[in-house]
GUKEPA-513550 format. One record per atom (N, C-alpha, C): atom name; x, y, z. Coordinates in nm, 4 decimals, padded with zeros to 6 digits. Each point is the difference from the previous one (the first is absolute). Layout:
BEGIN
<CA <X Y Z>>
...
END
This chain:
BEGIN
<N <-05.2521 00.3654 04.9041>>
<CA <-00.1032 00.0433 00.0918>>
<C <00.0660 00.0364 00.1335>>
<N <-00.0294 00.1198 00.0481>>
<CA <00.0555 00.0442 00.1291>>
<C <-00.0746 -00.0689 00.1140>>
<N <00.0732 -00.0230 00.1055>>
<CA <-00.0546 -00.0691 00.1156>>
<C <00.0252 00.0839 00.1249>>
<N <-00.1060 00.0251 00.0754>>
<CA <00.0066 00.0858 00.1179>>
<C <-00.0332 -00.0789 00.1256>>
<N <00.0814 00.0173 00.1034>>
<CA <-00.0298 -00.0533 00.1318>>
<C <-00.0575 00.1146 00.0823>>
<N <-00.1238 -00.0145 00.0423>>
<CA <-00.0680 00.1008 00.0804>>
<C <00.0012 -00.0480 00.1443>>
<N <00.0615 00.0781 00.0897>>
<CA <00.0096 -00.0366 00.1407>>
<C <-00.0761 00.1042 00.0814>>
<N <-00.1021 -00.0450 00.0709>>
<CA <-00.0818 00.0910 00.0807>>
<C <-00.0780 -00.0814 00.1013>>
<N <-00.0498 00.0685 00.1011>>
<CA <-00.0885 -00.0641 00.0953>>
<C <-00.1156 00.0953 00.0269>>
<N <00.0149 00.0889 00.0976>>
<CA <-00.1113 00.0867 00.0381>>
<C <-00.0411 00.0988 -00.1086>>
<N <00.0877 00.0276 -00.0942>>
<CA <-00.0298 00.0981 -00.1056>>
<C <-00.0397 -00.0667 -00.1313>>
<N <-00.0183 -00.1299 00.0015>>
<CA <-00.0232 -00.0756 -00.1232>>
<C <-00.1240 00.0446 -00.0765>>
<N <-00.1003 00.0486 00.0697>>
<CA <-00.1232 00.0396 -00.0672>>
<C <-00.0031 00.1444 -00.0449>>
<N <00.1113 00.0703 00.0095>>
<CA <00.0006 00.1435 -00.0282>>
<C <-00.0039 00.0370 -00.1471>>
<N <-00.0573 00.1154 -00.0248>>
<CA <-00.0090 00.0518 -00.1368>>
<C <00.1387 00.0304 -00.0572>>
<N <00.0965 00.0350 00.0865>>
<CA <00.1365 00.0266 -00.0458>>
<C <00.0584 -00.1225 -00.0704>>
<N <-00.0304 -00.1161 00.0500>>
<CA <00.0511 -00.1237 -00.0588>>
<C <-00.0743 -00.0342 -00.1286>>
<N <-00.1300 00.0185 -00.0019>>
<CA <-00.0783 -00.0243 -00.1212>>
<C <00.0478 00.0921 -00.1119>>
<N <00.0292 00.1256 00.0329>>
<CA <00.0508 00.0941 -00.1013>>
<C <00.1322 -00.0497 -00.0579>>
<N <00.0876 -00.0524 00.0841>>
<CA <00.1288 -00.0517 -00.0485>>
<C <-00.0197 -00.1227 -00.0885>>
<N <-00.0928 -00.0873 00.0367>>
<CA <-00.0298 -00.1180 -00.0832>>
<C <-00.0520 00.0451 -00.1360>>
<N <-00.0864 00.0991 -00.0006>>
<CA <-00.0506 00.0524 -00.1284>>
<C <00.1135 00.0546 -00.0861>>
<N <00.0954 00.0713 00.0625>>
<CA <00.1162 00.0514 -00.0742>>
<C <00.0801 -00.1142 -00.0619>>
<N <00.0228 -00.1036 00.0766>>
<CA <00.0761 -00.1150 -00.0500>>
<C <-00.0731 -00.0668 -00.1158>>
<N <-00.1299 -00.0166 00.0140>>
<CA <-00.0791 -00.0616 -00.1072>>
<C <00.0032 00.0851 -00.1267>>
<N <-00.0057 00.1306 00.0159>>
<CA <00.0019 00.0899 -00.1156>>
<C <00.1348 -00.0013 -00.0713>>
<N <00.1066 -00.0333 00.0734>>
<CA <00.1347 00.0000 -00.0579>>
<C <00.0268 -00.1227 -00.0867>>
<N <-00.0825 -00.1020 00.0101>>
<CA <00.0196 -00.1189 -00.0825>>
<C <-00.0311 -00.1276 00.0751>>
<N <00.0151 -00.1131 -00.0676>>
<CA <-00.0331 -00.1285 00.0620>>
<C <00.0792 -00.0216 00.1292>>
<N <-00.0706 -00.0450 00.1027>>
<CA <00.0651 -00.0217 00.1290>>
<C <-00.0811 -00.0974 00.0830>>
<N <00.0640 -00.0475 00.1040>>
<CA <-00.0679 -00.0857 00.0973>>
<C <00.0394 00.0464 00.1395>>
<N <-00.0810 -00.0349 00.0976>>
<CA <00.0210 00.0423 00.1379>>
<C <-00.0052 -00.1204 00.0936>>
<N <00.0819 00.0060 00.1034>>
<CA <-00.0085 -00.0958 00.1096>>
<C <-00.0131 00.0831 00.1268>>
<N <-00.1117 -00.0152 00.0698>>
<CA <-00.0260 00.0751 00.1224>>
<C <00.0474 -00.0842 00.1176>>
<N <00.0881 00.0573 00.0793>>
<CA <00.0535 -00.0662 00.1181>>
<C <-00.0456 00.0772 00.1234>>
<N <-00.0700 -00.0679 00.0891>>
<CA <-00.0508 00.0632 00.1209>>
<C <00.0697 -00.0631 00.1210>>
<N <00.0996 00.0680 00.0559>>
<CA <00.0607 -00.0519 00.1230>>
<C <-00.1058 -00.0053 00.1106>>
<N <-00.0030 -00.1083 00.0727>>
<CA <-00.1005 -00.0189 00.1054>>
<C <00.0431 00.0719 00.1280>>
<N <00.0204 00.1291 -00.0126>>
<CA <00.0445 00.0831 00.1118>>
<C <-00.1190 00.0316 00.0903>>
<N <00.0039 -00.0422 00.1246>>
<CA <-00.1138 00.0284 00.0880>>
<C <-00.0027 00.1466 00.0415>>
<N <-00.1189 00.0548 00.0191>>
<CA <-00.0094 00.1375 00.0483>>
<C <00.0512 00.0094 00.1433>>
<N <00.0359 00.1205 00.0383>>
<CA <00.0583 00.0186 00.1336>>
<C <-00.0998 00.0556 00.1014>>
<N <-00.1257 00.0177 -00.0393>>
<CA <-00.0957 00.0603 00.0920>>
<C <-00.0602 -00.0983 00.1003>>
<N <00.0214 -00.1305 -00.0227>>
<CA <-00.0454 -00.1010 00.0957>>
<C <00.0705 -00.1320 -00.0301>>
<N <-00.0148 -00.0944 00.0901>>
<CA <00.0672 -00.1288 -00.0164>>
<C <-00.0721 -00.0831 -00.1061>>
<N <00.0781 -00.0483 -00.0969>>
<CA <-00.0537 -00.0837 -00.1065>>
<C <00.0786 -00.1290 -00.0044>>
<N <-00.0654 -00.1057 -00.0402>>
<CA <00.0727 -00.1244 -00.0239>>
<C <00.0530 00.0016 -00.1421>>
<N <00.0968 -00.0846 -00.0262>>
<CA <00.0530 -00.0102 -00.1361>>
<C <-00.1097 -00.0417 -00.0972>>
<N <-00.0881 -00.0894 00.0425>>
<CA <-00.1096 -00.0443 -00.0870>>
<C <-00.0931 00.1161 -00.0355>>
<N <-00.0284 00.0867 00.0974>>
<CA <-00.0856 00.1153 -00.0277>>
<C <00.0689 00.0978 -00.0955>>
<N <00.1300 00.0228 00.0191>>
<CA <00.0746 00.0896 -00.0890>>
<C <00.0006 -00.0554 -00.1421>>
<N <00.0178 -00.1311 -00.0156>>
<CA <-00.0009 -00.0624 -00.1333>>
<C <-00.1390 00.0096 -00.0631>>
<N <-00.1046 -00.0198 00.0800>>
<CA <-00.1367 00.0080 -00.0519>>
<C <-00.0309 00.1416 -00.0484>>
<N <00.0432 00.1004 00.0742>>
<CA <-00.0206 00.1384 -00.0414>>
<C <00.0774 00.0291 -00.1284>>
<N <00.1243 -00.0456 -00.0071>>
<CA <00.0803 00.0192 -00.1210>>
<C <-00.0650 -00.0699 -00.1183>>
<N <-00.0537 -00.1193 00.0212>>
<CA <-00.0665 -00.0731 -00.1089>>
<C <-00.1248 00.0742 -00.0484>>
<N <-00.0778 00.0551 00.0940>>
<CA <-00.1188 00.0768 -00.0382>>
<C <00.0395 00.1220 -00.0840>>
<N <00.1072 00.0681 00.0405>>
<CA <00.0474 00.1157 -00.0776>>
<C <00.0487 -00.0445 -00.1373>>
<N <00.0711 -00.1115 -00.0052>>
<CA <00.0476 -00.0524 -00.1274>>
<C <-00.1165 -00.0328 -00.0920>>
<N <-00.0981 -00.0727 00.0501>>
<CA <-00.1159 -00.0377 -00.0820>>
<C <-00.0702 00.1224 -00.0566>>
<N <-00.0180 00.1016 00.0840>>
<CA <-00.0650 00.1233 -00.0436>>
<C <00.0823 00.0709 -00.1074>>
<N <00.1322 00.0055 00.0191>>
<CA <00.0847 00.0690 -00.0981>>
<C <00.0056 -00.0760 -00.1318>>
<N <00.0019 -00.1327 00.0050>>
<CA <00.0010 -00.0770 -00.1246>>
<C <-00.1258 00.0286 -00.0812>>
<N <-00.1132 00.0089 00.0673>>
<CA <-00.1249 00.0328 -00.0701>>
<C <00.0079 00.1393 -00.0627>>
<N <00.0547 00.0982 00.0725>>
<CA <00.0125 00.1359 -00.0557>>
<C <00.0941 00.0020 -00.1200>>
<N <00.1120 -00.0687 00.0092>>
<CA <00.0957 -00.0051 -00.1115>>
<C <-00.0642 -00.0668 -00.1211>>
<N <-00.0747 -00.1085 00.0230>>
<CA <-00.0675 -00.0688 -00.1113>>
<C <-00.0992 00.0932 -00.0688>>
<N <-00.0728 00.0801 00.0776>>
<CA <-00.0958 00.0951 -00.0575>>
<C <00.0692 00.1005 -00.0919>>
<N <00.1274 00.0282 00.0267>>
<CA <00.0769 00.0914 -00.0849>>
<C <00.0523 -00.0699 -00.1260>>
<N <-00.0162 -00.1309 -00.0063>>
<CA <00.0504 -00.0758 -00.1136>>
<C <00.1417 -00.0497 00.0194>>
<N <00.0486 00.0005 00.1223>>
<CA <00.1382 -00.0405 00.0271>>
<C <00.0127 -00.1518 00.0091>>
<N <00.1119 -00.0481 -00.0483>>
<CA <00.0421 -00.1387 00.0213>>
<C <00.0654 -00.0004 00.1375>>
<N <-00.0640 -00.0615 00.0985>>
<CA <00.0465 00.0113 00.1380>>
<C <-00.0167 -00.1305 00.0753>>
<N <00.0950 -00.0251 00.0852>>
<CA <-00.0082 -00.1073 00.0980>>
<C <00.0566 00.0550 00.1293>>
<N <-00.0019 -00.0789 00.1054>>
<CA <00.0526 00.0539 00.1246>>
<C <00.0153 -00.1047 00.1065>>
<N <00.0577 00.0436 00.1122>>
<CA <00.0240 -00.0887 00.1122>>
<C <00.0126 00.0808 00.1282>>
<N <-00.0274 -00.0658 00.1107>>
<CA <00.0291 00.0533 00.1321>>
<C <00.1401 -00.0472 00.0350>>
<N <00.0803 00.0915 00.0522>>
<CA <00.1373 -00.0339 00.0332>>
<C <00.0310 00.0127 00.1476>>
<N <00.1252 -00.0194 00.0317>>
<CA <00.0505 00.0117 00.1360>>
<C <-00.0383 00.1357 00.0590>>
<N <-00.0131 00.0062 00.1321>>
<CA <-00.0354 00.1281 00.0641>>
<C <00.1085 00.1055 -00.0175>>
<N <00.1240 -00.0422 -00.0182>>
<CA <00.1107 00.0914 -00.0270>>
<C <00.0049 00.0249 -00.1509>>
<N <-00.0272 00.1235 -00.0449>>
<CA <-00.0065 00.0243 -00.1441>>
<C <00.1299 -00.0332 -00.0742>>
<N <00.1157 00.0207 00.0638>>
<CA <00.1266 -00.0353 -00.0667>>
<C <00.0060 -00.1499 -00.0265>>
<N <-00.0379 -00.0805 00.0981>>
<CA <-00.0002 -00.1445 -00.0185>>
<C <-00.1046 -00.0427 -00.1019>>
<N <-00.1159 00.0649 00.0015>>
<CA <-00.1048 -00.0330 -00.0966>>
<C <00.0484 00.0260 -00.1426>>
<N <00.0653 00.1136 -00.0210>>
<CA <00.0526 00.0330 -00.1330>>
<C <00.1101 -00.0979 -00.0389>>
<N <00.0893 -00.0277 00.0918>>
<CA <00.1085 -00.0948 -00.0272>>
<C <-00.0560 -00.1365 -00.0401>>
<N <-00.1029 -00.0456 00.0700>>
<CA <-00.0610 -00.1296 -00.0311>>
<C <-00.0539 -00.0044 -00.1424>>
<N <-00.0736 00.1031 -00.0411>>
<CA <-00.0599 -00.0015 -00.1344>>
<C <00.1059 00.0159 -00.1079>>
<N <00.1070 00.0744 00.0278>>
<CA <00.1044 00.0205 -00.1003>>
<C <00.0853 -00.1253 -00.0214>>
<N <-00.0128 -00.0983 00.0872>>
<CA <00.0697 -00.1276 -00.0215>>
<C <-00.0590 -00.0771 -00.1171>>
<N <-00.1284 00.0213 -00.0269>>
<CA <-00.0674 -00.0792 -00.1029>>
<C <-00.0553 00.0816 -00.1158>>
<N <-00.0098 00.1298 00.0159>>
<CA <-00.0591 00.0866 -00.1034>>
<C <00.0978 00.1098 -00.0385>>
<N <-00.0153 00.0491 -00.1232>>
<CA <00.0808 00.1110 -00.0483>>
<C <-00.0911 00.1189 -00.0286>>
<N <00.0441 00.1190 00.0425>>
<CA <-00.0788 00.1218 -00.0202>>
<C <00.0891 00.1093 -00.0557>>
<N <-00.0622 00.0916 -00.0737>>
<CA <00.0718 00.1144 -00.0553>>
<C <00.0005 00.1190 00.0947>>
<N <-00.0969 00.0024 00.0911>>
<CA <-00.0126 00.1140 00.0907>>
<C <-00.0772 -00.0423 00.1232>>
<N <00.0313 00.0635 00.1122>>
<CA <-00.0759 -00.0183 00.1231>>
<C <-00.0771 00.1286 00.0263>>
<N <-00.1285 -00.0146 00.0252>>
<CA <-00.0853 00.1122 00.0404>>
<C <-00.0319 -00.0229 00.1473>>
<N <00.0504 00.0883 00.0847>>
<CA <-00.0152 -00.0129 00.1452>>
<C <-00.0911 00.1108 00.0501>>
<N <-00.1085 -00.0380 00.0641>>
<CA <-00.0945 00.0971 00.0532>>
<C <00.0032 -00.0039 00.1521>>
<N <00.0218 00.1172 00.0608>>
<CA <00.0071 00.0102 00.1455>>
<C <-00.0996 00.1028 00.0518>>
<N <-00.0185 -00.0042 00.1305>>
<CA <-00.0732 00.1067 00.0675>>
<C <00.0878 00.1247 00.0011>>
<N <-00.0556 00.1155 00.0338>>
<CA <00.0794 00.1236 00.0049>>
<C <00.1048 -00.0018 00.1111>>
<N <00.1021 00.0867 -00.0149>>
<CA <00.0997 00.0139 00.1068>>
<C <-00.0694 00.0327 00.1323>>
<N <00.0578 -00.0493 00.1070>>
<CA <-00.0567 00.0236 00.1323>>
<C <-00.0833 -00.1169 00.0486>>
<N <-00.0778 -00.0619 -00.0905>>
<CA <-00.0807 -00.1151 00.0420>>
<C <00.0467 -00.1305 -00.0649>>
<N <00.0844 00.0096 -00.1004>>
<CA <00.0447 -00.1197 -00.0711>>
<C <00.1139 -00.0707 00.0728>>
<N <-00.0250 -00.1241 00.0410>>
<CA <00.1076 -00.0815 00.0583>>
<C <00.1040 -00.0321 -00.1073>>
<N <-00.0443 -00.0167 -00.1231>>
<CA <00.0926 -00.0329 -00.1091>>
<C <00.0955 00.1155 -00.0265>>
<N <-00.0494 00.1243 00.0060>>
<CA <00.0885 00.1150 -00.0208>>
<C <00.0944 00.0182 00.1173>>
<N <-00.0483 -00.0276 00.1212>>
<CA <00.0881 00.0095 00.1174>>
<C <00.1165 -00.0975 -00.0118>>
<N <-00.0221 -00.1104 -00.0714>>
<CA <00.1063 -00.0995 -00.0227>>
<C <00.0760 00.0264 -00.1304>>
<N <-00.0269 00.1162 -00.0644>>
<CA <00.0678 00.0398 -00.1236>>
<C <-00.0168 -00.1042 -00.1108>>
<N <-00.1189 -00.0585 -00.0075>>
<CA <-00.0250 -00.1088 -00.0943>>
<C <00.0239 00.0372 -00.1463>>
<N <-00.0456 00.1141 -00.0496>>
<CA <00.0246 00.0289 -00.1419>>
<C <00.1486 -00.0029 -00.0376>>
<N <00.0846 00.0640 00.0806>>
<CA <00.1430 -00.0001 -00.0310>>
<C <00.0587 -00.1402 00.0122>>
<N <-00.0393 -00.0714 00.1044>>
<CA <00.0521 -00.1354 00.0204>>
<C <-00.0394 -00.0935 -00.1141>>
<N <-00.1238 00.0111 -00.0476>>
<CA <-00.0449 -00.0836 -00.1123>>
<C <00.0794 00.0338 -00.1254>>
<N <00.0150 00.1284 -00.0291>>
<CA <00.0755 00.0419 -00.1188>>
<C <00.1452 -00.0474 00.0075>>
<N <00.0622 00.0166 00.1142>>
<CA <00.1403 -00.0401 00.0163>>
<C <00.0168 -00.1514 -00.0081>>
<N <-00.0880 -00.0721 00.0636>>
<CA <00.0155 -00.1457 00.0105>>
<C <-00.0299 -00.0735 -00.1296>>
<N <-00.1042 00.0417 -00.0708>>
<CA <-00.0458 -00.0797 -00.1131>>
<C <00.0403 00.0562 -00.1361>>
<N <00.0460 00.1242 -00.0048>>
<CA <00.0529 00.0571 -00.1229>>
<C <-00.1000 00.0163 -00.1129>>
<N <-00.1270 00.0051 00.0310>>
<CA <-00.1026 00.0211 -00.1018>>
<C <-00.0506 00.1440 00.0087>>
<N <-00.0465 00.0543 -00.1117>>
<CA <-00.0638 00.1318 00.0088>>
<C <-00.1143 -00.0049 00.1010>>
<N <-00.0113 00.1052 00.0786>>
<CA <-00.1002 00.0046 00.1054>>
<C <-00.0838 00.1258 -00.0130>>
<N <-00.1306 -00.0180 00.0013>>
<CA <-00.0924 00.1116 00.0086>>
<C <-00.0618 -00.0050 00.1384>>
<N <00.0198 00.1069 00.0779>>
<CA <-00.0560 00.0065 00.1345>>
<C <-00.1212 00.0919 -00.0026>>
<N <-00.1139 -00.0542 00.0399>>
<CA <-00.1242 00.0760 00.0077>>
<C <-00.0415 00.0108 00.1459>>
<N <-00.0649 00.1098 00.0334>>
<CA <-00.0508 00.0199 00.1360>>
<C <-00.1512 00.0123 -00.0066>>
<N <-00.0672 -00.0787 00.0829>>
<CA <-00.1454 00.0006 00.0007>>
<C <-00.0546 00.0059 00.1405>>
<N <-00.1301 -00.0002 00.0096>>
<CA <-00.0675 00.0009 00.1294>>
<C <-00.0504 -00.1407 00.0294>>
<N <-00.0186 -00.0302 00.1266>>
<CA <-00.0461 -00.1354 00.0333>>
<C <-00.1424 -00.0237 -00.0471>>
<N <-00.0218 -00.1210 -00.0495>>
<CA <-00.1356 -00.0365 -00.0382>>
<C <-00.0706 -00.0589 00.1207>>
<N <-00.1318 -00.0034 -00.0023>>
<CA <-00.0723 -00.0602 00.1130>>
<C <00.0373 -00.1481 00.0125>>
<N <-00.0115 -00.0504 00.1205>>
<CA <00.0286 -00.1416 00.0228>>
<C <-00.1103 -00.0825 -00.0644>>
<N <00.0412 -00.0946 -00.0847>>
<CA <-00.0936 -00.0904 -00.0657>>
<C <00.0071 -00.1358 00.0672>>
<N <-00.1099 -00.0680 -00.0017>>
<CA <00.0012 -00.1408 00.0388>>
<C <-00.0526 -00.0785 -00.1188>>
<N <00.0133 -00.1288 00.0023>>
<CA <-00.0446 -00.0836 -00.1103>>
<C <-00.1519 00.0084 -00.0184>>
<N <-00.0735 00.0387 00.1045>>
<CA <-00.1456 00.0024 -00.0077>>
<C <-00.0562 00.1323 -00.0508>>
<N <00.0838 00.1031 -00.0072>>
<CA <-00.0480 00.1312 -00.0418>>
<C <00.0145 00.0163 -00.1495>>
<N <-00.1017 00.0580 -00.0662>>
<CA <00.0157 00.0272 -00.1430>>
<C <00.0963 00.1146 -00.0230>>
<N <00.0606 -00.0004 -00.1145>>
<CA <00.0923 00.1087 -00.0364>>
<C <-00.0833 00.1176 -00.0476>>
<N <00.0064 00.1093 00.0693>>
<CA <-00.0804 00.1178 -00.0351>>
<C <00.0649 00.0800 -00.1098>>
END
């Protein structure tokens, strides 16, 4: 059974990612682990607790969407630094591929830090890089539309 590590934050709810999950499911038995780095937005001052709560809300919403597709999925909120978050999960879990979803060039902090290349170089796993648009900010009290 193939195992995929999905790393995303603001783009986690995008159709581009759901399409990739469907492709993986169609290719054969697989499981997914969704990792949401608790990266705070840069448009205003946030506390670490608020950034983690937002990441958790996105994670909960994505787990529900993956389950609706029939995926075997679990997930976690990770360190605000995506490299550290990935490193932490790879200490205890094994994956066949990393699926990394970022915002488009120009607005993506992850792309400005060359995250896709750094992840591929550092961890030596096949990497699929997807680009999506930001999803609306969710809170724990809002239903998933």
